VEXDREN-2710 file (C-alpha; in Angstrom, 1 decimal):
% VEXDREN-2710
k/r/px/py/pz
1/MET/109.6/119.0/99.2
2/GLN/109.3/116.0/101.5
3/PRO/111.9/113.4/100.4
4/TYR/110.8/109.8/99.5
5/TYR/113.3/107.0/98.9
6/VAL/112.4/103.6/97.5
7/THR/114.8/100.8/96.7
8/THR/114.8/97.4/95.1
9/PRO/117.4/94.8/96.1
10/ILE/120.5/94.8/93.9
11/TYR/120.3/91.9/91.5
12/TYR/123.0/89.2/91.4
13/VAL/124.9/89.0/88.0
14/ASN/125.1/85.3/87.9
15/ASP/122.1/85.1/85.6
16/GLU/120.0/87.2/83.3
17/PRO/116.9/89.1/84.5
18/HIS/113.7/87.1/85.2
19/LEU/110.1/87.5/86.2
20/GLY/111.0/88.0/90.0
21/HIS/113.4/90.9/89.1
22/ILE/110.8/92.7/87.0
23/TYR/108.1/92.2/89.6
24/THR/110.1/94.0/92.4
25/THR/111.3/96.7/90.1
26/ILE/107.9/97.5/88.6
27/ALA/106.4/97.7/92.0
28/ALA/109.1/100.1/93.1
29/ASP/108.5/102.2/90.0
30/VAL/104.8/102.5/90.7
31/LEU/105.5/103.8/94.2
32/ALA/108.2/106.3/92.8
33/ARG/105.9/107.6/90.1
34/HIS/103.0/108.0/92.5
35/LYS/105.1/109.9/94.9
36/ARG/106.6/112.2/92.3
37/MET/103.0/113.0/91.2
38/SER/102.2/113.7/94.9
39/SER/105.0/116.4/95.0
40/PHE/107.5/114.3/96.9
41/ASP/111.2/114.7/96.3
42/THR/111.6/111.1/95.1
43/PHE/114.7/108.9/94.7
44/PHE/114.3/105.4/93.2
45/LEU/117.3/103.1/93.3
46/THR/118.0/99.8/91.7
47/GLY/121.3/98.1/90.7
48/VAL/123.4/95.0/90.6
49/ASP/125.5/92.9/93.0
50/GLU/128.6/91.9/91.2
51/HIS/131.0/90.5/93.7
52/GLY/131.4/87.0/95.2
53/GLN/132.5/83.4/94.8
54/LYS/129.7/82.6/92.4
55/VAL/130.6/85.3/89.9
56/GLN/134.3/84.5/90.1
57/GLN/133.7/80.8/89.5
58/ALA/131.3/81.5/86.6
59/ALA/133.8/83.8/85.0
60/GLU/136.6/81.3/85.4
61/SER/134.5/78.6/83.7
62/LYS/134.0/81.0/80.7
63/GLY/137.7/82.0/80.7
64/ILE/137.0/85.6/81.3
65/GLU/137.5/88.1/84.0
66/PRO/134.7/88.7/86.6
67/ILE/134.2/92.3/85.6
68/ALA/133.7/91.2/81.9
69/LEU/131.0/88.7/83.0
70/ALA/129.4/91.4/85.2
71/ASP/129.4/93.9/82.4
72/SER/127.6/91.6/80.1
73/ILE/124.8/91.0/82.6
74/VAL/124.6/94.6/83.7
75/GLU/123.9/95.7/80.1
76/ARG/120.8/93.4/80.1
77/TYR/119.4/95.1/83.1
78/GLU/120.2/98.6/81.9
79/ASN/118.5/97.9/78.5
80/LEU/115.5/96.2/80.1
81/TRP/114.3/98.9/82.5
82/PRO/113.5/101.5/79.9
83/GLN/111.6/98.8/77.9
84/LEU/109.4/98.2/81.0
85/ARG/109.0/102.0/81.5
86/VAL/111.0/101.9/84.8
87/SER/112.0/105.3/85.9
88/ASN/114.8/104.6/88.3
89/ASP/116.9/107.7/89.4
90/ASP/120.1/105.7/89.8
91/PHE/121.7/102.4/89.0
92/ILE/124.3/101.3/91.5
93/ARG/127.0/98.8/90.7
94/THR/129.0/97.2/93.4
95/SER/132.1/97.3/91.3
96/SER/132.0/101.1/91.2
97/GLU/134.5/103.3/93.0
98/ARG/131.7/105.2/94.8
99/HIS/130.4/101.9/96.2
100/LYS/133.8/100.7/97.2
101/ARG/134.4/103.9/99.2
102/GLY/131.0/103.5/100.9
103/VAL/131.7/99.9/101.8
104/GLN/135.1/100.4/103.2
105/ALA/133.8/103.4/105.2
106/MET/131.0/101.2/106.6
107/TRP/133.6/98.5/107.6
108/CYS/135.7/101.1/109.4
109/ARG/132.7/102.5/111.2
110/LEU/131.7/99.0/112.4
111/GLU/135.2/98.2/113.4
112/ASN/135.6/101.4/115.3
113/ALA/132.3/100.7/117.1
114/GLY/133.8/97.3/118.3
115/ALA/131.2/95.4/116.2
116/ILE/133.9/93.5/114.1
117/TYR/136.6/91.1/115.4
118/LYS/138.9/88.7/113.8
119/GLY/138.6/85.0/114.4
120/PHE/138.6/81.5/112.7
121/TYR/135.6/80.1/110.8
122/GLU/135.0/76.4/110.6
123/ASP/131.6/75.4/109.5
124/TRP/129.4/74.9/106.4
125/TYR/128.9/77.2/103.5
126/CYS/126.4/77.3/100.6
127/VAL/127.9/78.9/97.5
128/PRO/124.6/79.4/95.6
129/CYS/122.9/81.2/98.6
130/GLU/126.1/82.7/99.9
131/THR/125.1/81.7/103.4
132/TYR/127.0/80.2/106.3
133/TRP/125.3/77.4/108.3
134/LYS/125.8/75.6/111.6
135/GLU/125.8/71.8/111.2
136/THR/122.6/71.6/113.2
137/GLN/120.8/73.7/110.7
138/LEU/121.6/71.5/107.7
139/LYS/119.5/68.8/106.1
140/GLU/120.9/65.3/105.5
141/ALA/121.2/64.2/101.8
142/GLU/119.1/61.1/101.0
143/CYS/121.3/59.6/98.3
144/TRP/124.9/60.4/99.2
145/GLU/127.0/61.4/102.2
146/SER/126.5/65.1/102.1
147/LYS/124.9/68.0/103.9
148/ILE/122.1/70.1/102.3
149/CYS/121.4/73.8/102.5
150/PRO/117.9/74.2/104.2
151/ASP/117.1/77.1/101.8
152/CYS/118.1/75.9/98.3
153/GLU/118.5/72.1/99.2
154/ARG/121.8/71.9/97.4
155/ALA/125.1/70.5/98.8
156/VAL/127.1/72.7/101.1
157/GLU/130.9/72.6/101.6
158/LYS/133.0/72.6/104.7
159/VAL/134.9/75.9/105.2
160/GLN/137.9/76.4/107.3
161/GLU/139.4/79.8/107.1
162/GLU/140.5/82.9/109.0
163/SER/137.6/85.4/109.0
164/TYR/136.4/88.6/110.4
165/PHE/133.1/88.5/112.3
166/PHE/130.2/90.9/112.9
167/ARG/128.9/90.8/116.5
168/LEU/125.3/90.1/115.4
169/SER/124.5/88.3/118.6
170/GLY/124.9/91.5/120.5
171/PHE/121.9/93.1/118.7
172/GLN/119.3/90.5/119.4
173/ASP/117.4/92.4/122.1
174/ARG/117.7/95.8/120.3
175/LEU/116.3/94.2/117.1
176/ILE/113.3/92.7/118.9
177/GLU/112.6/95.9/120.7
178/HIS/112.8/97.9/117.5
179/ILE/110.4/95.5/115.6
180/ASN/107.9/95.5/118.4
181/ALA/108.0/99.2/118.7
182/ASN/107.5/99.7/114.9
183/PRO/104.8/97.4/113.7
184/ASP/105.1/98.7/110.1
185/PHE/108.8/98.1/109.9
186/ILE/108.5/94.7/108.3
187/ALA/105.6/93.7/106.1
188/PRO/103.6/91.8/105.5
189/GLU/102.7/90.8/109.1
190/SER/103.5/87.1/108.4
191/ARG/107.1/88.0/107.4
192/ARG/107.4/90.2/110.5
193/ASN/106.4/87.2/112.7
194/GLU/108.9/85.0/110.8
195/VAL/111.7/87.4/111.5
196/LEU/110.8/87.7/115.2
197/ARG/110.8/83.9/115.6
198/PHE/114.2/83.7/113.9
199/ILE/115.7/86.4/116.2
200/GLU/114.2/84.9/119.3
201/SER/115.7/81.5/118.5
202/GLY/119.1/83.1/119.0
203/LEU/121.5/85.1/116.7
204/HIS/125.1/84.0/116.0
205/ASP/127.9/86.3/115.0
206/LEU/128.2/86.6/111.3
207/SER/131.3/85.8/109.2
208/VAL/131.8/89.0/107.0
209/SER/135.1/88.3/105.2
210/ARG/136.5/85.7/102.9
211/THR/140.1/84.7/101.9
212/THR/139.3/81.9/99.4
213/PHE/138.4/84.2/96.5
214/SER/139.6/87.7/95.4
215/TRP/136.7/89.2/93.5
216/GLY/135.4/91.8/95.9
217/ILE/136.4/94.8/98.0
218/PRO/139.4/94.4/100.2
219/VAL/139.2/94.8/103.9
220/PRO/140.8/98.1/104.9
221/GLY/144.3/97.4/106.3
222/ASP/144.1/93.7/105.6
223/GLU/143.8/93.1/101.9
224/SER/144.2/89.3/102.2
225/HIS/140.5/89.4/103.2
226/VAL/137.6/90.4/100.9
227/ILE/134.6/92.0/102.5
228/TYR/131.7/89.5/102.3
229/VAL/128.4/90.1/100.6
230/TRP/126.4/91.2/103.6
231/ILE/128.4/94.3/104.3
232/ASP/129.3/94.8/100.6
233/ALA/125.9/94.4/98.9
234/LEU/123.7/95.9/101.7
235/THR/125.8/99.0/101.9
236/ASN/124.6/99.9/98.3
237/TYR/121.5/101.6/99.7
238/ILE/123.6/104.4/101.2
239/SER/126.7/104.3/99.0
240/ALA/124.5/105.3/96.1
241/LEU/123.4/108.4/98.1
242/GLY/126.9/109.6/98.6
243/PHE/128.0/107.9/101.9
244/PRO/130.6/108.5/103.4
245/GLU/131.0/111.9/101.9
246/HIS/127.5/112.6/103.4
247/GLU/127.5/110.9/106.8
248/VAL/123.7/110.7/106.9
249/PRO/122.9/111.1/103.2
250/LYS/119.9/112.9/101.8
251/TYR/117.0/110.6/101.4
252/TRP/118.2/108.2/104.1
253/PRO/116.5/106.5/105.9
254/ALA/114.6/104.7/103.0
255/ASP/110.9/105.0/103.2
256/VAL/110.4/101.5/101.8
257/GLN/112.8/98.8/100.7
258/LEU/111.2/96.2/98.5
259/ILE/112.7/92.7/98.5
260/GLY/111.9/89.1/97.8
261/LYS/111.0/87.0/100.7
262/ASP/114.2/84.8/100.3
263/ILE/116.4/87.7/101.4
264/LEU/114.2/89.1/104.2
265/ARG/116.5/87.8/107.0
266/PHE/119.5/89.5/105.5
267/HIS/117.7/92.9/105.3
268/ALA/115.5/92.9/108.4
269/ILE/118.3/91.4/110.7
270/TYR/121.7/91.8/109.3
271/TRP/121.3/95.1/107.6
272/SER/119.3/96.5/110.6
273/ALA/122.0/95.4/113.1
274/MET/124.8/96.9/111.0
275/LEU/123.0/100.2/110.8
276/MET/122.5/100.1/114.6
277/ALA/126.2/99.4/115.1
278/ALA/127.1/102.2/112.7
279/GLU/124.7/104.6/114.5
280/LEU/122.7/105.2/111.3
281/PRO/118.9/105.3/111.1
282/LEU/117.1/102.1/110.1
283/PRO/114.8/102.0/107.0
284/LYS/111.2/102.9/107.8
285/ARG/109.8/99.9/106.1
286/ILE/111.0/96.6/104.6
287/PHE/108.4/94.7/102.5
288/ALA/109.1/91.2/101.3
289/HIS/107.0/90.1/98.4
290/GLY/106.2/86.4/97.5
291/TRP/107.4/84.2/94.6
292/TRP/105.9/83.5/91.2
293/THR/105.2/80.1/89.6
294/VAL/104.4/79.8/85.9
295/GLU/101.3/77.9/84.9
296/GLY/101.4/76.2/88.3
297/GLU/105.0/75.1/88.1
298/LYS/108.1/76.5/89.8
299/MET/110.3/78.4/87.3
300/SER/113.4/76.6/86.3
301/LYS/115.9/76.4/83.4
302/SER/115.3/72.6/83.1
303/LEU/111.5/73.1/82.5
304/GLY/112.2/76.0/80.1
305/ASN/109.6/78.1/81.8
306/ALA/111.6/80.9/83.3
307/LEU/109.7/83.6/81.4
308/ARG/112.4/85.7/80.0
309/PRO/111.3/89.4/80.0
310/ALA/112.3/89.8/76.3
311/ASP/109.9/87.1/75.4
312/LEU/107.1/88.7/77.4
313/LEU/107.8/92.0/75.8
314/ALA/107.7/90.5/72.4
315/ASP/104.1/89.4/72.9
316/TYR/102.7/92.0/75.4
317/ASP/102.9/95.7/75.9
318/ALA/105.0/96.7/78.9
319/ASP/102.0/98.5/80.5
320/VAL/99.9/95.3/80.3
321/ILE/102.6/93.3/82.0
322/ARG/102.9/96.0/84.7
323/TYR/99.1/96.0/85.3
324/PHE/98.8/92.2/85.4
325/LEU/101.7/91.6/87.8
326/LEU/100.4/94.1/90.3
327/ARG/96.7/93.4/89.9
328/GLU/96.7/89.6/89.9
329/VAL/98.2/88.8/93.3
330/PRO/98.2/90.7/96.6
331/PHE/101.8/92.0/97.1
332/GLY/103.4/89.8/99.7
333/HIS/101.6/86.6/98.6
334/ASP/103.0/84.0/96.2
335/GLY/101.3/84.0/92.8
336/ASP/101.0/82.1/89.6
337/PHE/101.6/83.6/86.2
338/SER/99.1/82.3/83.7
339/PHE/98.7/83.5/80.2
340/ASP/95.0/82.7/80.2
341/ALA/94.7/84.8/83.5
342/LEU/96.6/87.7/81.8
343/LYS/94.3/87.7/78.8
344/GLN/91.2/87.3/80.9
345/ARG/92.3/90.2/83.2
346/TYR/93.2/92.4/80.3
347/ASN/89.9/91.8/78.4
348/SER/87.6/92.2/81.4
349/GLU/89.2/95.2/83.1
350/LEU/91.2/97.0/80.5
351/ALA/89.4/96.3/77.2
352/ASN/85.8/95.9/78.4
353/ASP/85.7/98.3/81.3
354/ILE/88.3/101.1/80.8
355/GLY/88.4/100.9/77.1
356/ASN/84.6/100.8/76.8
357/LEU/84.1/103.8/79.1
358/LEU/86.7/105.8/77.2
359/ASN/85.5/104.9/73.7
360/ARG/81.8/105.2/74.3
361/SER/82.1/108.6/76.3
362/LEU/84.3/110.3/73.7
363/SER/82.3/108.9/70.8
364/MET/79.1/110.3/72.2
365/LEU/80.8/113.6/72.9
366/ASP/82.0/113.7/69.3
367/LYS/78.6/112.7/67.9
368/TYR/76.4/115.0/69.9
369/ASN/78.7/118.0/70.6
370/GLY/81.5/117.8/68.0
371/GLY/83.9/116.7/70.8
372/ALA/83.4/119.9/72.9
373/LEU/82.2/120.0/76.5
374/GLY/79.0/122.0/76.8
375/GLU/77.5/124.1/79.6
376/GLN/76.1/122.0/82.5
377/GLY/72.9/122.1/84.3
378/GLU/72.0/121.4/87.9
379/GLU/73.7/118.3/89.4
380/GLU/71.5/115.3/90.3
381/ALA/72.0/112.8/93.0
382/CYS/73.7/110.4/90.5
383/ASP/76.1/113.0/89.5
384/ARG/77.1/113.8/93.0
385/ALA/77.5/110.1/93.8
386/LEU/80.0/109.7/90.9
387/ILE/82.0/112.8/92.0
388/ALA/82.1/111.5/95.5
389/ASP/83.3/108.1/94.3
390/VAL/86.0/109.6/92.2
391/ALA/87.2/111.8/95.1
392/GLY/87.2/108.7/97.4
393/MET/89.2/106.8/94.8
394/GLN/92.0/109.4/94.9
395/ARG/92.2/109.2/98.7
396/ASP/92.0/105.5/98.8
397/VAL/94.6/104.9/96.2
398/ASP/97.1/107.1/98.0
399/GLU/96.5/105.2/101.3
400/MET/96.7/101.8/99.6
401/LEU/99.9/102.5/97.8
402/GLY/101.3/103.8/101.2
403/ARG/100.9/100.2/102.5
404/GLN/101.9/98.6/99.1
405/ALA/98.4/97.2/98.5
406/PHE/98.9/97.5/94.7
407/HIS/96.0/95.0/93.8
408/LEU/93.6/97.0/96.1
409/ALA/94.6/100.3/94.5
410/LEU/93.9/98.9/91.1
411/GLU/90.6/97.4/92.2
412/ARG/89.6/100.8/93.6
413/ILE/90.3/102.5/90.3
414/SER/88.3/99.6/88.6
415/SER/85.4/100.2/90.9
416/VAL/85.1/103.8/89.7
417/VAL/85.3/102.7/86.0
418/ARG/82.5/100.2/86.6
419/HIS/80.6/103.1/88.3
420/GLY/81.1/105.2/85.2
421/ASN/79.8/102.5/82.9
422/ARG/76.7/102.1/85.0
423/TYR/76.3/105.9/85.0
424/VAL/76.2/105.7/81.2
425/GLU/73.4/103.1/81.3
426/ASP/71.4/104.8/84.0
427/ASN/71.5/108.2/82.2
428/ALA/71.3/107.0/78.6
429/PRO/72.9/110.0/76.7
430/TRP/71.6/108.7/73.4
431/ALA/68.0/109.0/74.8
432/LEU/68.7/112.5/76.1
433/ALA/70.1/113.5/72.7
434/LYS/67.0/112.1/71.0
435/ALA/64.7/113.9/73.4
436/GLY/66.6/117.2/72.8
437/ASN/67.5/117.5/76.4
438/GLU/70.8/119.4/75.7
439/VAL/71.5/120.7/79.2
440/ARG/71.2/117.2/80.8
441/LEU/73.2/115.7/78.0
442/ASN/76.0/118.2/78.5
443/THR/76.0/117.5/82.3
444/VAL/76.2/113.7/81.8
445/LEU/79.0/113.9/79.2
446/TYR/80.9/116.3/81.3
447/HIS/80.8/114.0/84.3
448/LEU/82.0/111.1/82.2
449/VAL/85.0/113.0/80.7
450/GLU/86.1/114.3/84.1
451/THR/85.8/110.8/85.5
452/LEU/88.0/109.5/82.6
453/ARG/90.5/112.2/83.2
454/LEU/90.9/111.4/86.9
455/VAL/90.9/107.7/86.3
456/GLY/93.7/108.2/83.8
457/LEU/95.6/110.3/86.2
458/GLN/95.5/107.6/88.9
459/LEU/96.6/104.9/86.3
460/ILE/99.7/106.8/85.3
461/PRO/102.0/105.2/87.9
462/PHE/100.8/101.7/86.8
463/MET/100.6/102.2/83.1
464/PRO/102.4/105.4/82.1
465/GLU/102.2/105.0/78.3
466/LYS/98.6/103.7/78.1
467/ALA/97.2/106.1/80.7
468/GLY/99.1/108.9/78.9
469/THR/97.3/107.9/75.7
470/MET/94.0/108.1/77.5
471/LEU/94.6/111.5/78.9
472/SER/95.9/112.7/75.5
473/GLN/92.5/111.9/74.0
474/VAL/90.7/113.6/76.9
475/MET/93.0/116.6/76.8
476/SER/93.2/116.7/73.0
477/THR/97.0/117.2/73.3
478/ARG/99.9/114.9/73.9
479/VAL/100.5/114.9/77.6
480/ASN/104.0/114.3/79.2
481/THR/103.0/111.9/82.0
482/SER/106.3/112.6/83.9
483/GLU/105.3/116.3/84.4
484/LEU/101.7/115.7/85.7
485/MET/101.0/116.5/89.3
486/PHE/98.0/115.5/91.5
487/HIS/97.8/118.9/93.2
488/ASP/97.4/120.6/89.8
489/LEU/95.1/118.2/88.0
490/GLY/93.5/116.1/90.8
491/GLY/90.5/118.3/91.6
492/TRP/87.1/117.8/90.0
493/GLY/86.1/120.5/87.6
494/TYR/89.5/121.1/85.9
495/LEU/88.0/120.9/82.4
496/LYS/85.8/123.8/81.5
497/PRO/82.9/124.2/79.0
498/GLY/84.2/124.6/75.5
499/HIS/87.2/122.2/76.1
500/GLN/87.7/120.1/73.0
501/CYS/88.4/116.3/73.4
502/SER/89.8/114.2/70.6
503/LYS/88.0/111.5/68.7
504/PRO/88.5/108.2/70.5
505/SER/91.1/105.7/69.3
506/PRO/91.3/102.2/71.0
507/VAL/93.8/102.2/73.8
508/PHE/93.0/98.6/74.9
509/PRO/91.9/96.6/71.8
510/ARG/90.4/93.3/72.8
511/MET/93.0/90.5/73.1
512/GLU/92.0/87.3/71.2
END
């Protein structure tokens, strides 16, 4: 089978999971599920970034060891993903021994390539962003004598220490050449252009070690230095695959790495340059999605609107959350989470459209045929049009997910559902039954049930539980959605005359 590798960023353990974390992870899960169903040998990685000054300081403030703080946050992530029906194949921790081996091997590889040298760092550092800045890049504070980080607009501190550096400046031309030669390497296009502008403005060598804290992985041969986050955290994508035991691990390079736009520079530039220096393949695609506001306001602890996943799951089914996040906003754009929008989207597309088509189709099949599919007659033009639309949906969804256009894929599925509901109205099975036109009635009901089966199949990656319940009613047996494959079930005509469907039970009851 052809391999497919999708990753999320590893999430920092200085805070509990929030809406941004679940957005990226659900998107990656949809891709992984779709590829598994498409017969790809799929590997889906997520995890946590545990090292660094922020974690050490936070642990010290609580009077505990950094690993204890990390353990408490890691547990929240590991408990959350199954609740959201996330099917990751692995969960990498940067405190693990396998990751430590990978990071130190990457360091040695970069050092042996002449890409790392020792020097002295004297400039500005933002602890929250874990980013070094030149003074010319900083903002001036308005109310006090201080310098402000251009990313998070918090105070930076002057740092003077011995440091190892990565020769990032030496990769400027190669990075530009690679990005121009591979238009799909960075997405969306606006982010690609942003990265190119940053590189063209000039790259500076990158400080990649610290001596002012100890919570991290020691530099091989110089344990007074801790390997800094860019080499440490970014190496997770290959340490989880068995690097360095496998020099170029199975599944590498990644097919798509999903990240938030705030860490695009570190992945598209720093990570890519390190891979070039280490003579390892670059990921095929890096996709930076946008940020969410809540009811029109930026999420913050002070406003109390951070939307804790546990609170969302207490009020809404995980599949509904998954559907809304990927349907509401084009992936790559910023979006606003509104409870009214969630309810409206649910009622219009899930309850009214999909739920209505499922309930009315299976109800009529039960009423007129005892739930069994009958022998069909000759196909009419409207039947062939529905079959063609369903076939087109399957091709289009595959293509749209290949470019991470989740909202378009869901709209394409919805368009078939709307077509199905029009087909009901146009063919009026109740009138066919009243007129005693049994053959045409059988034909219409068969086309509706097959449409529902194939719609449910396409919805599994997005809503594995709800779509599974749909299919279980169509198939009249409990289906295991993790075992369903498109090549087995994706063709029109899988169900045969005599197949028995279940009586319908509401899958999407209307939300008041």
